[in-house]
C-alpha positions as a Markdown table, in Angstrom:
| # | Residue | x | y | z |
|---|---|---|---|---|
| 1 | Unk | 10.7 | 14.1 | -9.9 |
| 2 | Unk | 8.6 | 11.1 | -10.9 |
| 3 | Unk | 5.5 | 10.0 | -9.0 |
| 4 | Unk | 7.4 | 6.8 | -8.1 |
| 5 | Unk | 10.1 | 8.9 | -6.5 |
| 6 | Unk | 7.8 | 10.6 | -4.0 |
| 7 | Unk | 6.9 | 9.2 | -0.6 |
| 8 | Unk | 3.7 | 7.0 | -0.8 |
| 9 | Unk | 0.5 | 8.2 | 0.8 |
| 10 | Unk | -0.7 | 6.2 | 3.7 |
| 11 | Unk | -3.5 | 4.7 | 1.5 |
| 12 | Unk | -1.2 | 3.8 | -1.3 |
| 13 | Unk | 1.3 | 2.2 | 1.1 |
| 14 | Unk | -1.4 | 0.0 | 2.7 |
| 15 | Unk | -2.7 | -1.0 | -0.7 |
| 16 | Unk | 0.7 | -2.0 | -2.0 |
| 17 | Unk | 1.3 | -3.9 | 1.3 |
| 18 | Unk | -2.0 | -5.8 | 0.9 |
| 19 | Unk | -1.1 | -6.7 | -2.7 |
| 20 | Unk | 2.4 | -7.9 | -1.7 |
| 21 | Unk | 0.6 | -10.7 | 0.1 |
| 22 | Unk | -1.6 | -11.8 | -2.7 |
| 23 | Unk | -3.7 | -10.6 | -5.7 |
| 24 | Unk | -7.0 | -9.2 | -4.4 |
| 25 | Unk | -10.3 | -7.6 | -5.5 |
| 26 | Unk | -11.3 | -4.2 | -4.1 |
| 27 | Unk | -13.2 | -5.5 | -1.1 |
| 28 | Unk | -10.3 | -7.9 | -0.3 |
| 29 | Unk | -7.9 | -5.0 | -0.3 |
| 30 | Unk | -10.1 | -3.1 | 2.1 |
| 31 | Unk | -10.3 | -6.1 | 4.4 |
| 32 | Unk | -6.5 | -6.7 | 4.2 |
| 33 | Unk | -5.7 | -3.1 | 5.1 |
| 34 | Unk | -8.1 | -3.2 | 8.0 |
| 35 | Unk | -6.5 | -6.5 | 9.2 |
| 36 | Unk | -2.9 | -5.4 | 8.7 |
| 37 | Unk | -3.4 | -2.2 | 10.6 |
| 38 | Unk | -5.2 | -3.8 | 13.5 |
| 39 | Unk | -8.4 | -1.9 | 12.5 |
| 40 | Unk | -6.6 | 1.5 | 13.0 |
| 41 | Unk | -6.8 | 2.3 | 9.3 |
| 42 | Unk | -9.8 | 1.7 | 7.1 |
| 43 | Unk | -10.1 | 2.4 | 3.4 |
| 44 | Unk | -13.5 | 3.5 | 2.1 |
| 45 | Unk | -14.4 | 2.7 | -1.5 |
| 46 | Unk | -13.8 | 6.2 | -2.8 |
| 47 | Unk | -10.3 | 6.4 | -1.3 |
| 48 | Unk | -9.5 | 2.8 | -2.4 |
| 49 | Unk | -10.5 | 3.3 | -6.1 |
| 50 | Unk | -9.0 | 6.8 | -6.5 |
| 51 | Unk | -5.7 | 5.4 | -5.2 |
| 52 | Unk | -6.0 | 2.3 | -7.4 |
| 53 | Unk | -6.5 | 4.5 | -10.4 |
| 54 | Unk | -3.3 | 6.4 | -9.6 |
| 55 | Unk | -1.4 | 3.2 | -8.9 |
| 56 | Unk | -2.6 | 1.6 | -12.1 |
| 57 | Unk | -1.7 | 4.7 | -14.1 |
| 58 | Unk | 1.8 | 4.8 | -12.7 |
| 59 | Unk | 2.3 | 1.1 | -13.3 |
| 60 | Unk | 2.7 | 0.1 | -9.7 |
| 61 | Unk | -0.4 | -2.1 | -9.8 |
| 62 | Unk | -1.8 | -4.3 | -12.5 |
| 63 | Unk | -5.3 | -5.7 | -13.0 |
| 64 | Unk | -6.9 | -8.7 | -14.4 |
| 65 | Unk | -10.4 | -10.3 | -14.7 |
| 66 | Unk | -11.0 | -13.4 | -12.5 |
| 67 | Unk | -13.9 | -15.6 | -13.5 |
| 68 | Unk | -16.0 | -16.9 | -10.6 |
| 69 | Unk | -17.8 | -20.3 | -10.4 |
| 70 | Unk | -21.1 | -18.7 | -11.3 |
| 71 | Unk | -19.7 | -17.2 | -14.5 |
| 72 | Unk | -19.4 | -13.7 | -13.2 |
| 73 | Unk | -16.1 | -11.9 | -13.4 |
| 74 | Unk | -14.3 | -10.0 | -10.7 |
| 75 | Unk | -11.5 | -7.5 | -11.2 |
| 76 | Unk | -8.4 | -8.4 | -9.3 |
| 77 | Unk | -5.4 | -6.2 | -8.6 |
| 78 | Unk | -1.7 | -7.3 | -8.3 |
| 79 | Unk | 1.6 | -5.7 | -7.4 |
| 80 | Unk | 3.8 | -5.2 | -10.4 |
| 81 | Unk | 7.6 | -5.6 | -10.4 |
| 82 | Unk | 7.8 | -1.8 | -10.4 |
| 83 | Unk | 5.3 | -1.6 | -7.5 |
| 84 | Unk | 7.5 | -4.0 | -5.6 |
| 85 | Unk | 10.6 | -1.9 | -6.1 |
| 86 | Unk | 8.7 | 1.3 | -5.0 |
| 87 | Unk | 7.3 | -0.5 | -2.0 |
| 88 | Unk | 10.8 | -1.7 | -1.0 |
| 89 | Unk | 12.2 | 1.8 | -1.4 |
| 90 | Unk | 9.4 | 3.2 | 0.7 |
| 91 | Unk | 10.0 | 0.7 | 3.4 |
| 92 | Unk | 13.7 | 1.7 | 3.5 |
| 93 | Unk | 12.7 | 5.3 | 3.7 |
| 94 | Unk | 10.3 | 4.7 | 6.6 |
| 95 | Unk | 13.0 | 2.7 | 8.4 |
| 96 | Unk | 15.3 | 5.7 | 8.2 |
| 97 | Unk | 12.6 | 7.9 | 9.5 |
| 98 | Unk | 12.0 | 5.5 | 12.4 |
| 99 | Unk | 15.8 | 5.4 | 13.1 |
| 100 | Unk | 15.9 | 9.2 | 13.3 |
| 101 | Unk | 12.9 | 9.3 | 15.5 |
| 102 | Unk | 14.4 | 6.8 | 17.9 |
| 103 | Unk | 17.6 | 8.8 | 18.1 |
| 104 | Unk | 15.7 | 12.1 | 18.7 |
| 105 | Unk | 13.5 | 10.5 | 21.4 |
| 106 | Unk | 16.4 | 8.9 | 23.1 |
| 107 | Unk | 18.1 | 12.3 | 23.2 |
| 108 | Unk | 14.9 | 13.9 | 24.6 |
| 109 | Unk | 14.8 | 11.2 | 27.3 |
| 110 | Unk | 18.4 | 11.9 | 28.3 |
| 111 | Unk | 17.8 | 15.6 | 28.5 |
| 112 | Unk | 14.8 | 15.2 | 30.8 |
């Protein structure tokens, strides 16, 4: 089984979701994840960059240098076409899990 065939970790899922919105630098990803989770999930730098390294190695994320007005450069990350396919597959998988959970919870409520 390929890495891309396995369920995504929570951190990887949030990173890919953030990059689906726009290309971002590391701090921007952390802020986007915090915002999209309503503050419930926060990525620290260690978790972020360890996951980015894995996502880059698997081809789900790409990177480029972005030149700032002051001449400095900032590394930006983007969702690749492969990353988008994996993200869509993960969303489908999660929908199925939610559907099963709703069915099970509905059955529990009827049995109570």
